[in-house]
N, CA, C and O atoms as CSV, one atom per row, in Angstrom:
chain,resi,resn,atom,element,x,y,z
A,1,MET,N,N,-6.280,-1.019,18.758
A,1,MET,CA,C,-4.967,-0.445,18.795
A,1,MET,C,C,-4.441,-0.233,20.040
A,1,MET,O,O,-5.183,0.370,20.815
A,2,GLY,N,N,-3.185,-0.618,20.513
A,2,GLY,CA,C,-2.799,-0.359,21.875
A,2,GLY,C,C,-2.642,1.060,22.171
A,2,GLY,O,O,-2.414,1.907,21.307
A,3,ALA,N,N,-2.777,1.310,23.495
A,3,ALA,CA,C,-2.649,2.586,23.954
A,3,ALA,C,C,-1.323,3.293,23.687
A,3,ALA,O,O,-1.224,4.517,23.596
A,4,ARG,N,N,-0.207,2.344,23.555
A,4,ARG,CA,C,0.947,3.050,23.546
A,4,ARG,C,C,1.085,3.852,22.171
A,4,ARG,O,O,1.981,4.695,22.136
A,5,TYR,N,N,0.398,3.702,21.187
A,5,TYR,CA,C,0.407,4.570,20.024
A,5,TYR,C,C,-0.573,5.558,19.978
A,5,TYR,O,O,-1.723,5.282,20.319
A,6,ASN,N,N,-0.255,6.714,19.586
A,6,ASN,CA,C,-1.100,7.783,19.514
A,6,ASN,C,C,-1.021,8.347,18.003
A,6,ASN,O,O,-0.109,8.061,17.227
A,7,LEU,N,N,-2.197,9.257,17.676
A,7,LEU,CA,C,-2.299,9.755,16.461
A,7,LEU,C,C,-1.251,10.778,16.086
A,7,LEU,O,O,-1.270,11.178,14.922
A,8,GLY,N,N,-0.324,11.263,16.928
A,8,GLY,CA,C,0.648,12.095,16.755
A,8,GLY,C,C,1.959,11.477,16.385
A,8,GLY,O,O,2.843,12.100,15.797
A,9,ASP,N,N,2.064,10.016,16.817
A,9,ASP,CA,C,2.949,9.131,16.482
A,9,ASP,C,C,3.228,8.715,15.057
A,9,ASP,O,O,4.354,8.375,14.694
A,10,MET,N,N,2.060,8.752,14.168
A,10,MET,CA,C,1.834,8.350,13.322
A,10,MET,C,C,2.354,9.103,11.994
A,10,MET,O,O,1.974,10.241,11.717
A,11,LEU,N,N,3.284,8.348,11.171
A,11,LEU,CA,C,3.521,9.168,9.844
A,11,LEU,C,C,3.057,8.520,8.540
A,11,LEU,O,O,3.536,7.469,8.116
A,12,LEU,N,N,1.980,9.297,7.862
A,12,LEU,CA,C,1.542,8.650,6.622
A,12,LEU,C,C,2.510,8.137,5.570
A,12,LEU,O,O,3.384,8.885,5.131
A,13,ARG,N,N,2.384,6.906,5.161
A,13,ARG,CA,C,3.576,6.523,4.332
A,13,ARG,C,C,2.844,6.235,2.802
A,13,ARG,O,O,3.480,6.256,1.749
A,14,GLY,N,N,1.434,5.972,2.901
A,14,GLY,CA,C,0.915,5.523,1.368
A,14,GLY,C,C,-0.463,5.225,1.744
A,14,GLY,O,O,-0.862,5.303,2.906
A,15,GLY,N,N,-1.202,4.875,0.729
A,15,GLY,CA,C,-2.511,4.573,0.902
A,15,GLY,C,C,-2.849,3.492,-0.238
A,15,GLY,O,O,-2.038,3.154,-1.100
A,16,THR,N,N,-4.240,2.967,-0.118
A,16,THR,CA,C,-4.527,1.979,-0.992
A,16,THR,C,C,-5.663,2.591,-1.790
A,16,THR,O,O,-6.154,3.683,-1.506
A,17,ASP,N,N,-6.095,1.753,-2.904
A,17,ASP,CA,C,-7.153,2.132,-4.041
A,17,ASP,C,C,-8.403,2.208,-3.145
A,17,ASP,O,O,-9.326,2.951,-3.479
A,18,GLY,N,N,-8.477,1.441,-1.973
A,18,GLY,CA,C,-9.713,1.156,-1.185
A,18,GLY,C,C,-9.355,2.359,0.082
A,18,GLY,O,O,-9.797,2.180,1.216
A,19,ALA,N,N,-8.762,3.217,-0.159
A,19,ALA,CA,C,-8.714,4.515,0.694
A,19,ALA,C,C,-8.188,4.294,2.267
A,19,ALA,O,O,-8.403,5.099,3.173
A,20,ASP,N,N,-7.584,3.261,2.379
A,20,ASP,CA,C,-6.910,3.047,3.614
A,20,ASP,C,C,-5.519,3.848,3.756
A,20,ASP,O,O,-4.769,4.100,2.813
A,21,ALA,N,N,-5.316,4.191,5.053
A,21,ALA,CA,C,-4.046,4.768,5.099
A,21,ALA,C,C,-3.005,3.817,5.678
A,21,ALA,O,O,-3.295,3.062,6.606
A,22,LEU,N,N,-1.678,3.859,5.079
A,22,LEU,CA,C,-0.985,3.048,5.663
A,22,LEU,C,C,0.292,4.039,6.427
A,22,LEU,O,O,0.855,4.975,5.857
A,23,CYS,N,N,0.537,3.635,7.648
A,23,CYS,CA,C,1.285,4.560,8.593
A,23,CYS,C,C,2.544,3.763,9.248
A,23,CYS,O,O,2.605,2.568,9.535
A,24,TRP,N,N,3.502,4.747,9.396
A,24,TRP,CA,C,4.341,4.215,10.515
A,24,TRP,C,C,4.064,4.691,11.842
A,24,TRP,O,O,3.529,5.789,11.995
A,25,VAL,N,N,4.415,3.886,12.922
A,25,VAL,CA,C,4.399,4.460,14.136
A,25,VAL,C,C,5.804,4.945,14.578
A,25,VAL,O,O,6.672,4.150,14.939
A,26,THR,N,N,5.981,6.241,14.533
A,26,THR,CA,C,7.319,6.708,14.695
A,26,THR,C,C,7.845,7.030,16.176
A,26,THR,O,O,8.751,7.841,16.369
A,27,SER,N,N,7.217,6.347,17.182
A,27,SER,CA,C,7.344,6.704,18.436
A,27,SER,C,C,8.847,6.105,18.949
A,27,SER,O,O,9.427,6.578,19.926
A,28,GLU,N,N,9.380,4.995,18.140
A,28,GLU,CA,C,10.785,4.483,18.552
A,28,GLU,C,C,11.710,5.301,17.740
A,28,GLU,O,O,11.419,5.721,16.621
A,29,ALA,N,N,13.132,5.569,18.497
A,29,ALA,CA,C,13.998,6.226,17.719
A,29,ALA,C,C,14.702,5.607,16.768
A,29,ALA,O,O,15.503,6.244,16.085
A,30,ASP,N,N,14.476,4.149,16.579
A,30,ASP,CA,C,15.273,3.292,15.531
A,30,ASP,C,C,14.155,2.943,14.458
A,30,ASP,O,O,13.395,1.987,14.608
A,31,PRO,N,N,14.115,3.827,13.322
A,31,PRO,CA,C,13.165,3.642,12.142
A,31,PRO,C,C,12.958,2.141,11.711
A,31,PRO,O,O,11.831,1.856,11.305
A,32,ASP,N,N,13.922,1.134,11.749
A,32,ASP,CA,C,13.829,-0.498,11.512
A,32,ASP,C,C,12.948,-0.905,12.532
A,32,ASP,O,O,12.562,-2.062,12.364
A,33,ARG,N,N,12.391,-0.214,13.775
A,33,ARG,CA,C,11.530,-0.819,14.790
A,33,ARG,C,C,10.025,-0.318,14.554
A,33,ARG,O,O,9.111,-0.819,15.209
A,34,TRP,N,N,9.784,0.714,13.575
A,34,TRP,CA,C,8.628,1.321,13.332
A,34,TRP,C,C,7.511,0.293,12.900
A,34,TRP,O,O,7.567,-0.086,11.730
A,35,PRO,N,N,6.582,-0.167,13.639
A,35,PRO,CA,C,5.572,-0.976,12.982
A,35,PRO,C,C,4.672,-0.270,11.935
A,35,PRO,O,O,4.841,0.940,11.780
A,36,VAL,N,N,3.771,-0.887,11.235
A,36,VAL,CA,C,2.862,-0.418,10.437
A,36,VAL,C,C,1.589,-0.318,11.022
A,36,VAL,O,O,1.234,-1.106,11.899
A,37,VAL,N,N,0.862,0.605,10.597
A,37,VAL,CA,C,-0.626,0.988,11.125
A,37,VAL,C,C,-1.326,0.909,9.703
A,37,VAL,O,O,-0.953,1.485,8.681
A,38,VAL,N,N,-2.318,0.149,9.844
A,38,VAL,CA,C,-3.431,0.487,8.784
A,38,VAL,C,C,-4.781,1.331,9.179
A,38,VAL,O,O,-5.586,0.944,10.026
A,39,ARG,N,N,-4.869,2.231,8.624
A,39,ARG,CA,C,-6.186,2.995,9.319
A,39,ARG,C,C,-7.099,2.952,8.132
A,39,ARG,O,O,-6.926,3.499,7.043
A,40,ALA,N,N,-8.229,2.112,8.582
A,40,ALA,CA,C,-9.234,1.496,7.637
A,40,ALA,C,C,-10.017,2.941,7.191
A,40,ALA,O,O,-10.143,3.933,7.908
A,41,ARG,N,N,-10.494,2.770,5.826
A,41,ARG,CA,C,-11.184,3.625,5.267
A,41,ARG,C,C,-12.357,4.218,5.924
A,41,ARG,O,O,-12.911,3.321,6.560
A,42,HIS,N,N,-12.967,5.312,6.048
A,42,HIS,CA,C,-14.113,5.760,6.338
A,42,HIS,C,C,-14.200,5.543,8.024
A,42,HIS,O,O,-15.301,5.391,8.554
A,43,GLY,N,N,-13.003,5.541,8.785
A,43,GLY,CA,C,-13.135,5.698,10.312
A,43,GLY,C,C,-13.403,4.036,10.656
A,43,GLY,O,O,-13.940,3.709,11.714
A,44,GLY,N,N,-13.028,3.173,9.784
A,44,GLY,CA,C,-13.152,1.837,10.145
A,44,GLY,C,C,-12.366,1.171,11.251
A,44,GLY,O,O,-12.535,0.022,11.658
A,45,GLY,N,N,-11.499,2.039,11.669
A,45,GLY,CA,C,-10.637,1.543,12.969
A,45,GLY,C,C,-9.158,1.555,12.349
A,45,GLY,O,O,-8.874,2.008,11.240
A,46,ARG,N,N,-8.244,0.962,13.288
A,46,ARG,CA,C,-6.789,0.887,12.980
A,46,ARG,C,C,-6.236,-0.612,13.457
A,46,ARG,O,O,-6.595,-1.213,14.470
A,47,SER,N,N,-5.447,-0.976,12.646
A,47,SER,CA,C,-4.822,-2.194,13.069
A,47,SER,C,C,-3.398,-2.219,13.077
A,47,SER,O,O,-2.852,-1.804,12.055
A,48,VAL,N,N,-2.617,-2.654,14.100
A,48,VAL,CA,C,-1.099,-2.456,14.247
A,48,VAL,C,C,-0.572,-3.875,13.883
A,48,VAL,O,O,-1.064,-4.908,14.337
A,49,TYR,N,N,0.659,-3.813,12.867
A,49,TYR,CA,C,1.192,-4.979,12.349
A,49,TYR,C,C,2.863,-4.677,12.758
A,49,TYR,O,O,3.456,-3.735,12.234
A,50,GLU,N,N,3.378,-5.380,13.522
A,50,GLU,CA,C,4.670,-5.430,14.239
A,50,GLU,C,C,5.450,-6.049,13.289
A,50,GLU,O,O,5.799,-7.225,13.389
A,51,CYS,N,N,5.794,-5.204,12.219
A,51,CYS,CA,C,6.793,-5.456,11.073
A,51,CYS,C,C,7.016,-4.315,10.300
A,51,CYS,O,O,6.136,-3.456,10.356
A,52,GLY,N,N,7.997,-4.103,9.586
A,52,GLY,CA,C,8.143,-3.065,8.858
A,52,GLY,C,C,7.405,-2.711,7.497
A,52,GLY,O,O,6.646,-3.611,7.139
A,53,MET,N,N,7.448,-1.682,6.713
A,53,MET,CA,C,6.641,-1.718,5.702
A,53,MET,C,C,6.968,-2.614,4.446
A,53,MET,O,O,6.094,-3.119,3.741
A,54,THR,N,N,8.276,-2.750,4.251
A,54,THR,CA,C,8.521,-3.730,3.376
A,54,THR,C,C,8.072,-5.181,3.545
A,54,THR,O,O,7.559,-5.934,2.718
A,55,GLU,N,N,8.363,-5.365,4.706
A,55,GLU,CA,C,7.803,-6.718,4.988
A,55,GLU,C,C,6.270,-7.001,5.143
A,55,GLU,O,O,5.741,-8.094,4.944
A,56,PHE,N,N,5.566,-5.718,5.573
A,56,PHE,CA,C,4.116,-5.791,5.353
A,56,PHE,C,C,3.805,-6.034,3.837
A,56,PHE,O,O,3.239,-7.070,3.488
A,57,LEU,N,N,4.133,-5.190,3.053
A,57,LEU,CA,C,3.892,-5.202,1.652
A,57,LEU,C,C,4.301,-6.634,1.044
A,57,LEU,O,O,3.496,-7.213,0.314
A,58,VAL,N,N,5.490,-7.181,1.330
A,58,VAL,CA,C,5.680,-8.706,0.960
A,58,VAL,C,C,4.465,-9.532,1.644
A,58,VAL,O,O,3.758,-10.220,0.909
A,59,ARG,N,N,4.257,-9.489,2.769
A,59,ARG,CA,C,3.150,-10.551,3.214
A,59,ARG,C,C,1.774,-10.124,2.659
A,59,ARG,O,O,0.893,-10.978,2.566
A,60,VAL,N,N,1.522,-8.746,2.256
A,60,VAL,CA,C,0.318,-8.782,1.590
A,60,VAL,C,C,0.326,-9.466,0.222
A,60,VAL,O,O,-0.605,-10.198,-0.116
A,61,LEU,N,N,1.297,-9.245,-0.501
A,61,LEU,CA,C,1.571,-9.971,-2.018
A,61,LEU,C,C,1.574,-11.580,-1.775
A,61,LEU,O,O,1.074,-12.289,-2.648
A,62,ARG,N,N,2.061,-12.097,-0.747
A,62,ARG,CA,C,2.262,-13.702,-0.553
A,62,ARG,C,C,0.899,-14.284,0.406
A,62,ARG,O,O,0.799,-15.477,0.694
A,63,ALA,N,N,-0.086,-13.271,0.828
A,63,ALA,CA,C,-1.254,-13.522,1.405
A,63,ALA,C,C,-0.676,-14.253,2.815
A,63,ALA,O,O,-1.053,-15.393,3.084
A,64,ASP,N,N,0.037,-13.704,3.486
A,64,ASP,CA,C,0.751,-14.186,4.548
A,64,ASP,C,C,0.207,-13.572,6.001
A,64,ASP,O,O,0.946,-13.556,6.985
A,65,PHE,N,N,-0.797,-13.203,6.025
A,65,PHE,CA,C,-1.485,-12.768,7.323
A,65,PHE,C,C,-2.712,-13.690,7.404
A,65,PHE,O,O,-2.963,-14.333,6.385
A,66,ASP,N,N,-3.489,-13.839,8.443
A,66,ASP,CA,C,-4.630,-14.475,8.743
A,66,ASP,C,C,-5.599,-14.051,7.572
A,66,ASP,O,O,-6.009,-14.816,6.699
A,67,GLU,N,N,-5.891,-12.748,7.688
A,67,GLU,CA,C,-6.792,-12.052,6.407
A,67,GLU,C,C,-6.125,-10.975,5.843
A,67,GLU,O,O,-5.096,-10.541,6.361
A,68,CYS,N,N,-6.688,-10.413,4.655
A,68,CYS,CA,C,-6.080,-9.358,4.045
A,68,CYS,C,C,-6.225,-8.053,5.028
A,68,CYS,O,O,-7.334,-7.702,5.432
A,69,PRO,N,N,-5.148,-7.434,5.345
A,69,PRO,CA,C,-5.291,-6.296,6.102
A,69,PRO,C,C,-5.884,-5.061,5.830
A,69,PRO,O,O,-6.288,-4.233,6.647
A,70,VAL,N,N,-5.901,-5.008,4.520
A,70,VAL,CA,C,-6.630,-3.513,3.994
A,70,VAL,C,C,-7.867,-4.063,3.135
A,70,VAL,O,O,-7.977,-5.237,2.782
A,71,SER,N,N,-8.917,-2.888,2.808
A,71,SER,CA,C,-10.011,-3.129,2.624
A,71,SER,C,C,-10.341,-3.498,0.977
A,71,SER,O,O,-11.391,-3.961,0.531
A,72,ASN,N,N,-8.920,-3.089,0.121
A,72,ASN,CA,C,-8.932,-3.619,-1.222
A,72,ASN,C,C,-7.963,-4.732,-1.363
A,72,ASN,O,O,-6.759,-4.537,-1.201
A,73,ALA,N,N,-8.428,-5.829,-1.644
A,73,ALA,CA,C,-7.647,-7.202,-1.942
A,73,ALA,C,C,-7.091,-7.393,-3.357
A,73,ALA,O,O,-6.863,-8.508,-3.826
A,74,THR,N,N,-6.871,-6.156,-4.059
A,74,THR,CA,C,-6.384,-6.572,-5.301
A,74,THR,C,C,-4.967,-7.265,-5.302
A,74,THR,O,O,-4.616,-8.208,-6.012
A,75,LEU,N,N,-4.178,-6.545,-4.284
A,75,LEU,CA,C,-2.792,-7.413,-4.439
A,75,LEU,C,C,-2.764,-8.406,-3.539
A,75,LEU,O,O,-1.702,-9.026,-3.591
A,76,TRP,N,N,-3.559,-8.816,-2.690
A,76,TRP,CA,C,-3.742,-9.810,-1.726
A,76,TRP,C,C,-3.174,-11.273,-2.524
A,76,TRP,O,O,-3.838,-11.729,-3.455
A,77,GLY,N,N,-2.243,-11.768,-2.195
A,77,GLY,CA,C,-1.882,-13.040,-2.687
A,77,GLY,C,C,-1.347,-13.235,-4.195
A,77,GLY,O,O,-1.224,-14.344,-4.713
A,78,GLU,N,N,-1.055,-12.054,-4.812
A,78,GLU,CA,C,-0.662,-11.721,-6.211
A,78,GLU,C,C,1.025,-12.450,-6.409
A,78,GLU,O,O,1.466,-13.004,-7.416
A,79,GLY,N,N,1.708,-12.223,-5.118
A,79,GLY,CA,C,2.997,-12.526,-5.535
A,79,GLY,C,C,4.089,-11.535,-6.018
A,79,GLY,O,O,5.281,-11.546,-5.709
A,80,THR,N,N,3.531,-10.800,-6.720
A,80,THR,CA,C,4.533,-9.736,-7.335
A,80,THR,C,C,3.595,-8.542,-7.708
A,80,THR,O,O,2.397,-8.652,-7.967
A,81,ALA,N,N,4.320,-7.390,-7.695
A,81,ALA,CA,C,3.629,-6.062,-8.300
A,81,ALA,C,C,4.571,-5.304,-8.599
A,81,ALA,O,O,5.749,-5.531,-8.322
A,82,ARG,N,N,4.081,-4.160,-9.295
A,82,ARG,CA,C,4.988,-3.111,-9.922
A,82,ARG,C,C,4.565,-1.869,-9.408
A,82,ARG,O,O,3.374,-1.726,-9.131
A,83,LEU,N,N,5.446,-0.858,-9.223
A,83,LEU,CA,C,5.130,0.329,-8.488
A,83,LEU,C,C,4.749,1.323,-9.849
A,83,LEU,O,O,5.528,1.425,-10.797
A,84,LEU,N,N,3.667,1.905,-9.798
A,84,LEU,CA,C,3.472,3.124,-10.740
A,84,LEU,C,C,3.194,4.523,-9.733
A,84,LEU,O,O,2.204,4.693,-9.021
A,85,ASN,N,N,4.156,5.293,-9.866
A,85,ASN,CA,C,3.851,6.516,-9.028
A,85,ASN,C,C,3.066,7.390,-9.735
A,85,ASN,O,O,2.929,7.220,-10.947
A,86,PHE,N,N,2.449,8.436,-9.080
A,86,PHE,CA,C,1.568,9.259,-9.399
A,86,PHE,C,C,1.866,10.186,-10.626
A,86,PHE,O,O,1.009,10.741,-11.313
A,87,ARG,N,N,3.053,10.251,-10.767
A,87,ARG,CA,C,3.695,11.033,-12.104
A,87,ARG,C,C,3.386,10.298,-13.269
A,87,ARG,O,O,2.866,10.814,-14.259
A,88,GLU,N,N,3.729,8.965,-13.166
A,88,GLU,CA,C,3.422,8.112,-14.359
A,88,GLU,C,C,2.098,7.600,-14.711
A,88,GLU,O,O,1.811,6.882,-15.669
A,89,GLU,N,N,1.421,8.015,-13.907
A,89,GLU,CA,C,-0.124,7.424,-14.095
A,89,GLU,C,C,-0.694,8.134,-15.221
A,89,GLU,O,O,-1.627,7.675,-15.879
A,90,ARG,N,N,-0.036,9.461,-15.491
A,90,ARG,CA,C,-0.592,9.916,-16.847
A,90,ARG,C,C,-0.409,9.118,-18.062
A,90,ARG,O,O,-1.275,9.154,-18.936
A,91,PHE,N,N,0.650,8.394,-18.193
A,91,PHE,CA,C,0.514,7.342,-19.250
A,91,PHE,C,C,-0.601,6.597,-19.493
A,91,PHE,O,O,-1.031,6.423,-20.633
A,92,LEU,N,N,-1.182,6.072,-18.361
A,92,LEU,CA,C,-2.378,5.163,-18.553
A,92,LEU,C,C,-3.627,6.055,-19.242
A,92,LEU,O,O,-4.372,5.626,-20.124
A,93,ASP,N,N,-3.685,7.369,-18.647
A,93,ASP,CA,C,-4.535,8.088,-19.233
A,93,ASP,C,C,-4.411,8.395,-20.615
A,93,ASP,O,O,-5.424,8.629,-21.275
A,94,GLU,N,N,-3.356,8.418,-21.087
A,94,GLU,CA,C,-2.858,8.507,-22.569
A,94,GLU,C,C,-2.994,7.457,-23.363
A,94,GLU,O,O,-2.861,7.526,-24.585
A,95,GLY,N,N,-3.277,6.380,-22.715
A,95,GLY,CA,C,-3.536,5.065,-23.349
A,95,GLY,C,C,-2.174,4.417,-23.807
A,95,GLY,O,O,-2.000,3.859,-24.890
A,96,VAL,N,N,-1.125,4.597,-22.693
A,96,VAL,CA,C,0.225,3.974,-23.074
A,96,VAL,C,C,0.709,3.116,-21.867
A,96,VAL,O,O,0.588,3.463,-20.692
A,97,ASP,N,N,1.216,2.072,-22.255
A,97,ASP,CA,C,1.614,1.237,-20.995
A,97,ASP,C,C,3.065,2.030,-20.498
A,97,ASP,O,O,3.946,2.448,-21.250
A,98,PRO,N,N,3.039,2.091,-19.265
A,98,PRO,CA,C,4.083,3.175,-18.617
A,98,PRO,C,C,5.144,2.250,-18.578
A,98,PRO,O,O,6.207,2.817,-18.324
A,99,TRP,N,N,5.267,0.773,-18.771
A,99,TRP,CA,C,6.604,0.133,-18.521
A,99,TRP,C,C,7.033,-0.337,-19.875
A,99,TRP,O,O,8.215,-0.676,-19.942
A,100,THR,N,N,6.368,-0.421,-20.896
A,100,THR,CA,C,6.928,-0.540,-22.367
A,100,THR,C,C,6.933,0.517,-23.464
A,100,THR,O,O,7.556,0.532,-24.526
A,101,GLY,N,N,5.909,1.574,-22.832
A,101,GLY,CA,C,6.045,2.749,-24.028
A,101,GLY,C,C,5.033,2.465,-25.126
A,101,GLY,O,O,4.700,3.360,-25.903
A,102,GLU,N,N,4.560,1.284,-25.200
A,102,GLU,CA,C,3.647,0.879,-26.259
A,102,GLU,C,C,2.168,1.158,-25.949
A,102,GLU,O,O,1.799,1.209,-24.776
A,103,SER,N,N,1.363,1.329,-26.905
A,103,SER,CA,C,-0.206,1.623,-26.869
A,103,SER,C,C,-0.781,0.590,-26.179
A,103,SER,O,O,-0.440,-0.588,-26.291
A,104,LEU,N,N,-1.718,1.040,-25.410
A,104,LEU,CA,C,-2.787,0.010,-24.893
A,104,LEU,C,C,-3.849,-0.437,-25.716
A,104,LEU,O,O,-4.499,-1.468,-25.539
A,105,ASP,N,N,-4.038,0.661,-26.922
A,105,ASP,CA,C,-5.084,0.047,-27.703
A,105,ASP,C,C,-4.512,-1.137,-28.657
A,105,ASP,O,O,-3.562,-1.122,-29.441
A,106,PRO,N,N,-5.440,-2.184,-28.308
A,106,PRO,CA,C,-5.005,-3.338,-29.244
A,106,PRO,C,C,-5.287,-3.091,-30.785
A,106,PRO,O,O,-4.892,-3.990,-31.527
A,107,PHE,N,N,-5.865,-2.088,-31.329
A,107,PHE,CA,C,-5.958,-1.744,-32.543
A,107,PHE,C,C,-5.216,-0.706,-33.014
A,107,PHE,O,O,-5.190,-0.493,-34.227
A,108,ALA,N,N,-4.658,-0.080,-32.313
A,108,ALA,CA,C,-3.392,0.874,-32.730
A,108,ALA,C,C,-2.616,0.377,-33.908
A,108,ALA,O,O,-2.380,-0.830,-33.970
A,109,GLY,N,N,-2.229,1.115,-34.771
A,109,GLY,CA,C,-1.561,0.863,-35.846
A,109,GLY,C,C,-2.095,0.053,-37.037
A,109,GLY,O,O,-1.467,-0.284,-38.040
A,110,LEU,N,N,-3.451,-0.206,-36.712
A,110,LEU,CA,C,-4.110,-1.074,-37.861
A,110,LEU,C,C,-4.531,-0.246,-38.830
A,110,LEU,O,O,-5.080,-0.699,-39.834
């Protein structure tokens, strides 16, 4: 990671199932110019990606980097994904598909 970025300039924006932190580097005044930093899990280092967060996520879904930039490759090359926020995760715990409202139990109603 270049010397021009320091930890104080990083704004945590998200995380992965693999415990990587996705951050914006906020040292530029224009948020459209904030690059993405992936802070690897367990102190594995940092990598800077000179694109915005939306472009970064699209490139992960399209496998459009030389290698997967995060430690969990679940979304790598998937093409599309759906967001499930932390408030809606309870539906999965309750056995309900959060997008359809239907039971995840294939034997429900039999």
